[in-house]
N, C-alpha and C positions, 0 to 999 in steps of 0.2 A: 581529559575525559575519564570518567570512572570506567574501569574495566568491566566487561560484561560479567565475568566470573565473580568479581568482587560484589557487583550488584546482586547477583543471584545467591551469594553466600548467606544472606539473611533469610530465615524462615518467614519472617513477617513480609519481606518484599516478595518472596515467592507466593505467599498467600494472596497478595494484592494482584499479582499477575494471573493467578488462578481465577480470581474474581472477575477480571477483565476477560479472561478466556471464556468464562461461563456467560458473561453478558458485557459486551463492549460498550464504550461510551458512557461511563459512569461519572458522577460528580464526586467531589471530596466527601460530601455528606453521606452519600451512598457507600463509599469505600470505607468510611469510618466504622460502619457496622460489621466489617469483616474482621476487625482486630480489637483486642482488649487494650487499646492504647488511647492516649489523648489525641485530640485533633491535631495538635502541633506535631506530635510524634509521627502520625500518619502522613502529614504534610512533608516531613523530613524524608521519610522512606520514599514517597512519591518523587521527591526532588532527586534522590539518588537514581531512581529508575529512569527519570527524564534525562539526567546527565549521561546515563549509559545508553540512551536512545531506545530503551526497551519499552518506554511509554511515551506517547506524544499527546499533546493536548490541543483542543480547539475551543475558542470562546464563542458562545452563542448568547447574545444579550449579556446579562450579568453572570451567567453560569459558565463554568469551565468544565469541559468534558474530557475524560481520560480514555485513551485507546491503546490497546496492546499493539506494539510494533514488532513483528517477527523478523524483520530484516537482519538485526545483529545476530540472531540465532542462526539464520541462514548463512551469514558470513562465517560463523564458527564451524558450521557444517562443511562449507566449501573448503575451508582451510585445513581442517584436521579430521573431523569425525567421519566424514564420508569415505575416507580412505580405508577405514577399518570396520565400520558398522553402518553400511549403507541403508538398510531398512530403518534403523533407529534414526539416522540422520534425516531421512525423508519425512519421518513422523514429526521431527522438530520443525522442519521447514514448513510443514502444513499446520502449525499451531493455530493459526488464525482461521483456518478453513471451517466454515460452518458455525462460527461463533456469533454471527450477527442475529439479533433478535428484536423484532418489534420496531416501533417508531417512538422515539423519546420526545416527550412533550414538557413544556413549562406551563406558565399561566395561560399562554396562548398556544395555538396549534403550530408548533415549530418543529420541522424535521431537521435533525442534526446529522452531520456526516456519519456514514455507516462504516466506511473503510478509510483509514488514514495511515499512510506509510511515509517514513522519513529516512533519508540517508544522506551521506556526504560523499561527493565525488571529487577526486583530485584532478579537476579540470575546470576551466572557466565556464560560466553560463553560456557564452557564445558557442563553445565547443560542444556542450551537451545539447543545446538547442539545434545545432547543425545536424546532429544525428537523429534527434527526436523528430524533426520535421522533414526528414529525407525519406521518402517512400521507398527508394531503392535499398535503404539500409534496414528497413523495418524487419525483414525476415531474420536478420542477424541477432535480434534481441527479443522479438515478440514471442509470446506463448505459442508453442507448436510451430514456430517459424512462420507465422502468418504473414502474408503480403498485405500491403495497404495501398489504397488509391485515395488521394485527397485533393480537393479543390482548396488551395491555401488562401482562403478569404473567409471573412465572417459570413455565415449563411451557406458556405460551400459544403458539399457532401464529403463525408469520410466513410470509408468502407474497409473492413478487414476480411481477408479471404483465405481459405485453406483449400488447396487443390482446385482453385477456380470457383469455389462455392462461398457465398456470403456467410460469414459467421457473426459479424457485428456491423450495423449500419448506423449512421448518425449525421449530425450537422455541426459544423464549426461554430461555436458560440462566442468565443473570444480568442483573439490572436494578437498578443503583445510581445513581440520579440525583444530580447531573449528571456522574458520574464514569466509569461503565463500563456498557457494553451488550455482551452476548455472546449469540450464537445459533448454532444448527447451520445447515448450508448443504448442502442436497441439490440438485444441479443436475439439471434435467429439460428443458433447452431443446433437446436433440437425443439421438438414439440413442447417440451417441458417449459421452455423459456419464451417461446414465440408469443404467448399471450400477455407477457409482462409489459408494463408501461416503460418507455425509455427512461433511463437514469442519466447521470451526468458524471463525466470524468474531468478532473482539473489537475494540470501539471503546473507547479510553481517552482521557479528557479531563482535562488537568491545567492549573491556573492557571499562567500564564507572564508575569510582569511586570505592568505596569499595564493590567489589564483584558483581557489576551490569553489565548489557549488553546494549549497544545501538544496536538495531536491525533496519536495513534498508532493505526494500524490494523494488526492482525495477522490473517492468514488462515492457519490451520495445521490440524494433526491430519487430514491427508488420508489417512493410512493407507498412504502409499507414493507412488510417482511415477505419479499418475493423470492421465487426460485432463483432468479438472477442474483439477488443480493447474497444468497447462501452459496453460490457456486463460483463466484469470480475471484475469491481471495487468493487461492493457490496460484492462479495464473498471474496475478499482479506481483506476487513475491518473486516468481521466476523472471518476469519481464524486467523489473527494475534491477535485479541482481545481474542479469545478462547485460543490460544497458550500461551499468556501472563498469563492468569488465571491458566492454567494447570501447567505451569512451576513454578509459584510463590506459588500456594496453593495446587496443586495436585488434585484440583476439576475440574469437567467438567460442562459445561452448553451448552444448545442449544438455538439458536436464536428463537424468537417467530414465530410460523407458520411453523417450520421445524421439521424434524424427531427427536424425543426424547424430543421435547419442551413440 
């Protein structure tokens, strides 16, 4: 895999990441306009960013949309930078926060994913699934150490709580062990988000090499540029980073400035 620092060494690739920071979910044609290069050259730079997992893609119809994936930068922060420059590191970890804009459309009215995250975990899909679907372990990795209560069946209720108060409520939409979990997501942690329509969260687990798992998290179907869509990104970066650590090492950690930190 291309090293994150190697991928970031090119000014052209950094410009592409800046473009996705400004507006996530762009096609190759849209990203071409960012650089004075040929279409083929832009494709090569995007390929390097994908190999470094700094960019992930999703196909909708015949279009391929590109998304900024902040997880590798979070990993760099956790491993080195946060020891010496915590404020700067937290800024890096929140790169994706607030960068979602609008609803992207093709020839028909098609809503494409708004938040896409991808990482690799050194554990089997069964091991990841076991923790992901264990309500007793949810506080060990979720944002703000939230608890969860889930009826583990399609149509069952799922609820995330903080201090006994509901933060998120939803319904299990798909349950395919150990491959795919999808549920609706209605935010209720503040008056700002209480009026937003429910969105959708999907966890996908794929075998990757010798006993590893490729985890893809998609949060989409917001119904537009809602307050919820602009607020959830930092929480997901924290959650999947903590989930990875918990599955791989059995250890827990809390982000700076949060409960248990």
